[in-house]
N, C-alpha and C positions, 0 to 999 in steps of 0.2 A: 884571178881576182889579187892584186898588190896591195897589202894593208900598208896604212901610213898612220903617224900619231899628229894629227891636226891641232894646228894653233888658231883658236877660233877668238871671236869678240862676241860679245852678248849685252844687252842692256837691259836693265831691269825693269815691267813695265809697271813703275812706279805711279804713273800718271794714264795709266792706259783708260780709254772712254771711247765711245763711237760716237762723238760730236758733229761730225758732218759726213757727207759720201761723195768720195771720190770711189768707188769700185761699187760692184752689184753684192757685194756681200754686207756693206754696210747698212745698218737700219738705225737711225740717228735715233727715232722715237721707240726705241726698245732698249730698257736699260740694261747696263753692263757690270759687270762684277768683278770690281778691281782686284777684292780682297782673291777672287778664286783665279782669276789671271795670272797673279802672282804666286800661288800655289801651284799652279801648274808649271809656269817658267821654272820655280824651282826646283820641280821634280826635273824638268828637262835639262838642269843645269848639272843635278846630282847625278843625271845617267851620264851627262859628257863626261866629269871627273873618274866616274865609276869606270869607264871605259877606257881615262887615260891619258883625252886630250889636255893640252892647256887649256885654259878659258882663261879671257882678258875680259873686263869691263869696259863698258863707256859709260861715263854720267847720263842719267835721263835728264833733258830739259823740260820743265813747266811749260805748258802750252803744245809740247812735242806729244799727242797721244801713241803718236804710229813710232814715234821713236824706237820701240821695242823690237821694231823688223831691222832688224842689224844688217840683213843681206845686203838694202837698199842701200847703207850707207857708202857704198865706192867697190871698188873690185883692187883687189892684191895679188899681184901676180912677180913672183921672182923678186919682191922686197922693193916692188913700184907699184903706189896709189895712183888708182885712179878717180877721182872724187865723185861722188856723186851732184849731180844736177837734175834738181826734180822738176817734173811735171807741171804739179797744183802746188799754188802758194801755201797752202796748209803746210806742206810738208819741205819748205823752202831752208827754214832754218836747220834742218837735221843735216844737209849737206856740210857747212862750215864746222860742225861740230866733231861730223866723224874726221873730217879733215886733220881738225887739230888734235885728234887722238891718232891719226896714224903718224902726223911728225913726232907727236911725243913718244912714239915708240920706234921712230929712228927710220920710218920708212923715206924714201924719195915719192913725193907729190906732186902728182900732175894736175891743175885745175883744169877741170873740163870744160870743153867751149860749147858742146852740144846737150842737148837732155840725155842724159843716162841714168837709170834707175840701179845702178850698181850689178850684183850678183842677182838681182831682181831679174836681169835681161840678159847676164854676162857671165856663161859657165864654160871655164873650162874642162877641158877634156884632153888628156895627154897633151899636147901640144897645139893643139886648135882649141880657141874660144868660140863655143856655139852663142848667138846673139839675136835676142830676140828683139822684134817692134811690131809696131800693130795699134798697141794704146799707151805706152808711155815712152820708149825709148827710141829716140830720134835716128833715123837710120844711117846719117850723117856722123853719129856714135860711134858706128861699128868700123868705119874707116878711121877714125880719133885710136879707138883702142888697137888698132892691128898696127897701127904708128907707133904707141905708148910703148906697148908690151913686144912689137918684134913680133908676132907671130899671126898664122892666118886664122881669120876670122870668117866665119859662116853664117850669115844672117838665114835668119828663120822667121815668117810672119805668123804671128797670130789671129786668131778669126771669131774666137768665143770672149766675149766680155768677161765672160767670169773666170779667165785663165788671160790676165790682163798681163802677168810677167810671167818670164819664159818657167821662171822656178815652179811654179803652180801647175804645170802640161810636163815638165820634160825634167828628170832626175838623173844626177851624177850616181851611177853605184858603182863604179872604178875609175876614180880619178888618173890612174894612169893611162888608161883606153884601152883595158883587154875586152876580148871577147863580151859580148854582152854587157857594154858598160854603161847600155843608159837603159832608163824608163822613158814610155812617153805615152800619151795620148792620140792619136791620129786626129782626131775629130778637131781637137784647139785650133790646128795649123792649117793653112791653104795647101792647095794642091800642091804646087812647087814644092814648099816645104815638107810635104810630107814624102815626095819623092826623094829629094835629098836625105831623109832622114833612114827610109828603106835602105837607099846606096850606101851610105855609111854606118850604117847598125844594124845591119842583116838579122842580129843575131840577140834585138833590144827585146827586154819586155815592154809587152804592149799591155798598159790598164785600162782595167774596164770604166765606164761611164759612171757608173755607182764607186767605184775608189778613188775615181780623181774628184767627184765631187762632195770628197771630204777631205779633200788637200791631202790624200793619198799620195801624191808625186812630188809634194813640199816634204819630203823627206832629207835627211843627212848622212852620208854615207863614210866610213875613213877606208872604203875597198876590199872589209871584210863584214861587218856589221852594219846594219842598216837600220836606223832612227827614226820611225817612223807613227803616222797616225794608227792608231790601235781599230779604229774603224775599219779602215782600210784591208779587210781580212783575205781577199782573192789576192790581191798584190801580196801581201806577208806570205801566203801558203808559194807564190810562184818565188820568191825571193829565195825560201826553205828550199825549195825543190831545186834552183841554183845552186847552193851551196853558202849561199850570205845566213849571217847569225842576223834574225831580227829581234829588235826592242821597241814595243808600242808603247808610248807617251800619249797621252790627251791633253792636247792644245786646244780644245773645243770653244773655251771662251775667247781664246785670240783669235781664232776663224772667224769671229764675228768683224773682225776689224779686216780681215781679207787676208790672213798670217797663218802659217805653222810651223812647223820646227824648221825647214830650210830659212824661211822668213827671220827666225828668231839666232839665226849663224851667220857670221860672217868669218869664211876662212882668210886668216893671214899667212899668205905662201911667203914665207922668206926667201 
């Protein structure tokens, strides 16, 4: 395991609600509790600060209730930011808002040509970027990311609509890419992608359907401590057995929009 000190970007869920349905988790007919979502987000923010993370904020936009899912706002590697280009019109305004925040932070900004939903589908492990497709990110965005970042990009196809972003079915435990660097849910991927994952990560943590169903894989790790959904009990036990520290943070209200801990966390890799 290789510990890092992450610099992360977050967005307070001041306008959080579920007013439309663009993924299977969303139920607009069921009322959401914005106050509870804020309290859960504040707890996650405090945990990150306690772990020593550098936490920065982006201002939430009225009318953009999903902006709390900062991971979808872009991808930042080696000081270069690839902006997000959202598939659904309901989230379109988020891309420019995050791009402005990247510019203000001094990153070199590349405006995306193809649909990509940021770190929801583009996850670095060591020197390689693993890239999801099937529901949101256009496969052409994978080649674009390879050009922008100058890294190998490995495509993985998602097949279960509940796991519509890669970061709901695949977790980076060791950003440096050591043994056992990732965890994943095999059934979320097509057969070819499962073969790729088995070959590249023979020591991966394999997560159960039950733990994935509470967005247990939508966790965040600095390489030593994994912040995860407390409902994913077997996953937490497996992580501890592997030597990781674990911190459970409940984001169940935010999960009603289809996102969890990782969705609320965009890493700024300078």
